[in-house]
Every structure is written in C-alpha cells, then in structure tokens.
C-alpha positions in Angstrom: -43.4 -7.4 -17.3 -40.6 -4.8 -16.1 -40.3 -7.0 -12.9 -40.0 -10.3 -15.0 -36.9 -9.1 -17.3 -35.2 -7.4 -14.1 -35.7 -11.5 -12.6 -34.4 -12.9 -16.0 -31.2 -10.5 -15.6 -30.5 -11.2 -12.0 -30.6 -15.0 -12.7 -28.1 -14.5 -15.7 -25.7 -12.5 -13.5 -25.9 -15.0 -11.1 -25.5 -17.9 -13.2 -22.6 -16.4 -15.1 -20.9 -15.5 -11.8 -21.0 -18.8 -10.8 -19.2 -20.3 -13.7 -15.8 -21.4 -13.4 -13.0 -18.7 -14.6 -9.9 -19.9 -16.7 -7.2 -20.9 -14.1 -4.0 -22.4 -16.1 -1.3 -24.6 -14.5 0.0 -22.0 -12.6 -2.1 -19.1 -12.6 -1.8 -18.7 -8.6 2.1 -18.9 -8.9 1.7 -15.7 -11.2 -0.5 -13.8 -8.9 2.0 -14.5 -6.1 5.1 -13.6 -8.3 3.0 -10.4 -9.2 2.8 -9.4 -5.7 6.2 -9.9 -5.1 7.2 -8.1 -8.2 4.9 -4.9 -7.5 6.2 -5.1 -4.1 9.8 -4.3 -5.4 8.5 -1.7 -7.5 7.2 0.2 -4.5 10.3 -0.8 -2.4 12.4 0.8 -5.5 10.3 3.6 -6.1 10.9 4.4 -1.9 14.5 3.8 -1.5 15.9 4.7 -5.4 18.0 7.6 -6.2 16.7 11.3 -7.2 17.5 13.2 -10.0 17.1 17.0 -11.2 13.7 17.3 -12.4 13.3 17.5 -16.1 12.3 20.5 -18.1 9.0 18.8 -18.4 8.3 18.6 -14.9 9.3 22.1 -14.1 6.3 22.7 -16.8 4.2 20.8 -14.5 3.8 17.8 -17.0 2.7 14.6 -15.9 5.3 11.8 -16.5 4.7 9.3 -18.9 5.7 5.4 -17.9 8.1 5.7 -20.7 9.7 8.8 -19.4 10.1 7.1 -15.7 11.7 3.9 -17.5 14.0 6.4 -19.2 15.0 8.3 -15.9 15.3 5.1 -13.9 17.8 3.7 -16.6 19.6 6.7 -16.3 20.3 6.1 -12.7 20.9 2.4 -13.3 17.9 1.3 -11.8 14.9 -0.8 -12.9 16.4 -3.3 -15.0 15.3 -6.3 -12.8 11.7 -5.1 -12.7 11.8 -4.3 -16.3 12.5 -8.0 -17.0 10.1 -9.6 -14.5 7.6 -7.7 -15.8 8.3 -9.2 -19.5 8.8 -12.4 -17.7 5.4 -12.4 -16.1 3.9 -11.8 -19.3 5.7 -14.7 -21.0 4.2 -16.9 -17.9 0.7 -15.5 -18.5 0.8 -16.2 -22.4 2.2 -19.9 -21.2 -0.5 -20.0 -18.4 -3.0 -19.6 -21.0 -1.7 -22.0 -23.3 -1.8 -24.5 -20.7 2.3 -24.8 -20.7 2.9 -25.6 -17.7 6.8 -26.0 -18.3 6.7 -22.7 -19.8 5.3 -21.1 -17.2 7.5 -22.5 -14.6 10.6 -21.7 -16.7 9.3 -18.0 -16.6 8.7 -17.8 -12.9 11.9 -19.5 -12.3 13.7 -16.9 -14.2 11.6 -14.1 -11.9 12.8 -15.9 -8.8 16.4 -15.7 -9.9 16.0 -12.1 -10.8 15.2 -11.0 -7.1 17.7 -13.2 -5.5 
C-alpha cells in the first residue's frame, strides 16, 4: 500500500513538471534585461564611491535594502538601477497580461537608461 502512494506521488510530480509554464510575449526579453540590470548592480557596487560608516554599521547592525538605497542616493548613485527595477516590474505585469506592446515599451526604456 505504501509503495502505491509513492508511485502515485511520483507520477503526479512527473505530470506537473511536464506541463508548460506560462510564458508571456516577452518573458525571454525580460529575463535578459534582468540579467543586464543585475550585472549593472554588481558593477556599480564594485566601482561605486564609498562613504563613512554609519552609526548603525559601527554598532554591527546589518544594512537594510532601504538604508543601502538611501546611502547610494546621498552619493548620487543607484538612480538608473532603481528606475530599471521599476520598469522590470512594469514589463512583468504587461507580460503577464499578454500585453506585448506595454512590455516592450518598458524594456526599451530600460535599454535607454543604460546606453
């Protein structure tokens, strides 16, 4: 009886894994844009300016994404990346809605940011 349940669970997992996942009209383009944005974030982090440690850092508190964004803004960095991340979100929403024009418009804006 126990082996029977394992076989059914395995068959169900195989069936579900073979079903096509949703891919909108520009899913692949979004994935490529995400990779470019991620690479830009990494490059900016390596090459960016530095600032004095905050009081929180001196107390060994871990930075939050918000505090990192604030520090980058004070240094005049991160604006393009922040805009690109927002545009990626727009592109994903359009892609999910099967709106190719809206998706490509957001991706074109991302490309313009990094020219």
